[in-house]
N, C-alpha and C positions, 0 to 999 in steps of 0.2 A: 252547556245550558245553564249550569249554576253560575258561571261567570257572568252571563248576561242578566241573570236575575239579581245578582249582587250589584252590578253596575246600574241597573234600573233603580234599585232601592237607594243607592247612593245619590243619584240625580233627584229622586223624589224627596229625600230628606234635605238635600241642599236647597231645593225649591221652597219647601216649607220654611226653612230657616230664613231665606230672603224675604218671603212674604210676611212672616211674623216680625222681622226686624223693621219693615216699613210701617207696620201698624203701631209699633212701639214709638217710632218717631212722631207719628201723628198725635198719639196720646200725650206725649211730653209737650208738644207744641200747644195743645189745648190747655194743659195745666199751666203752662207759662202765661197764656193769655188770661186765664182765670186769675192768676196772681196779679197781673197788671191791672185788670179790671177792679179787683179788690183794693189795690193800692190807690187807684184813682178815687174810688168811693171813700176810702179812709182819709185821703188827703183833702177831700172836700169837706170833711168834718172840722178841719182846722180853719178857724175864722178869726178875724180881728176881734179882740176882747177875750178870747180863750186864754188859758194859762199854759205855761210850759209843761206842767204835769199832764195835761190833756194831749199835748203833742206827743209826749213820750209814751203814751199808751200804744201808739201805732209805729212810731219812729224812734230811733236811737241816734245819739250824736255820732257823727262820722269821725274818723281819725284825723290826725294832723292838728294844726293850730285852730283852736275854737275860741270864740269870744262871746261873752254873755249877751251882748246886744245883737249879735248877728251869728246865728248858728246854722251849720250845715248838718242835715239829718239824713240817715239812710233808712229805708223801709226794713222792718224787722224780718220780713219773710223773703226779701230779695235785696241784697246789698248793692245792686246796680241801680236801684230806684232811689232818687234823692229829692229833697225839698229843702229850700233855704227859708229860714224864718227869722224875722227881726222882732226883737222884744223891747218892751219898756221894762227896765230893771226894777224889781221890788227887792232890793238887796237884803239878804238875811246875813248877819255877821257869820263869817266862816264858810259861806256858800257862795261861790261865784255864779253858779247856775241854780237859781232858786226855783222850785216848782211853782211859785206864785208869780213869776215874771209874766207880763201880759203880752200877748201877740199883737204886734202893730202891723206887720205885713208878711205875706208868704209868697213864695214863687210858685210857679206851676210845677207839677211833678216832672222830673226829667231823668234821663238815663246817663250814667257816668260810672267810671270805676271808683271804688272806694279809695280814700286817701290812705297813704301808707304812713305809719308812725315811725 
């Protein structure tokens, strides 16, 4: 009798583990969607005429070769979300990437792996 009680308890615990694991998967899925939604909202804040400093409130430069006039950025909260931004340079001596560079054009937000340095 004790054997069957222990066996039943093991199946019951295994069942709870499976159910709780499925719920955690759904929750992480929704939080990923929340991050993407927030990234879309933040990327729409970047408009022609803004400056590099405003872009870098939400995004940071990706790795690899970067150029002052055309820069690839990754979203600070998720490194798979990218945006490419073209700038009109307002060169400051000693700074290739000046916070005062003016946005000329932006790409849409897209998904990609980060560049490796």
